[in-house]
C-alpha positions in Angstrom: 2.5 57.3 5.0 3.6 56.8 8.6 1.0 54.6 10.4 0.6 51.6 12.7 -2.1 49.0 13.4 -5.4 49.2 11.5 -4.4 52.6 10.1 -1.5 50.9 8.3 -3.7 48.2 7.0 -6.3 50.7 5.6 -3.5 52.8 4.0 -2.1 49.8 2.3 -5.5 48.8 1.1 -5.9 52.2 -0.5 -2.6 51.8 -2.3 -0.3 53.9 -0.1 3.2 52.8 0.7 3.5 52.6 4.5 6.3 52.9 7.0 5.3 51.6 10.4 5.7 54.2 13.1 4.5 56.5 15.9 5.9 59.4 17.8 7.8 56.9 20.1 9.5 54.6 17.5 9.6 53.7 13.9 9.4 50.3 12.1 10.2 49.3 8.6 8.7 50.3 5.3 6.2 47.6 4.5 7.3 45.5 1.5 6.2 42.2 0.0 9.1 40.5 1.7 8.1 41.6 5.2 4.3 42.2 5.0 3.4 38.8 6.4 5.8 39.1 9.4 4.5 42.6 10.2 0.9 41.4 9.8 1.5 38.7 12.4 2.5 41.5 14.8 -0.6 43.6 13.8 1.6 46.3 12.3 1.9 47.5 15.9 4.3 48.5 18.6 6.3 45.2 18.5 7.4 46.1 14.9 8.7 49.5 16.0 12.4 48.8 16.8 14.0 51.7 14.9 14.9 55.1 16.4 12.8 58.2 15.7 15.3 60.0 13.5 15.5 61.6 10.1 18.1 59.0 9.1 15.7 56.2 9.9 13.1 57.7 7.5 15.7 58.3 4.8 17.1 54.7 5.0 13.6 53.2 4.9 12.4 55.3 2.1 15.4 54.4 0.1 13.7 51.0 -0.3 10.5 52.5 -1.8 9.2 50.8 -4.9 5.8 51.7 -6.5 5.7 48.0 -7.6 6.1 46.8 -4.0 3.3 49.1 -2.8 1.1 47.8 -5.6 1.9 44.2 -4.6 1.0 44.9 -1.0 -2.3 46.5 -2.2 -3.1 43.4 -4.2 -2.6 41.4 -1.1 -5.3 43.5 0.6 -7.7 42.9 -2.3 -7.4 39.1 -1.9 -7.4 39.4 1.9 -4.3 37.2 2.0 -1.9 39.6 3.7 -4.4 41.6 5.7 -6.4 39.2 7.8 -6.0 40.0 11.4 -4.3 37.1 13.3 -7.7 36.2 15.0 -9.2 35.7 11.5 -7.0 32.7 10.7 
């Protein structure tokens, strides 16, 4: 799923694999090794540093792993990876 902000958080909580993005710019595919850094930026515009191009999507999706998506979902169930920064 391509999403940003709270939509990205909700998609991950539902078990979807998420690539950060909007019509203006793309960010990375959310994985266990970057979820905390992306959360600190609210999965928002500051994470979107990649160009809007088919090659960006292809390169990010090459890193897809069902196990990674599942691990990100487990983080949402415990609340560890999905607290908004103001919740700390």
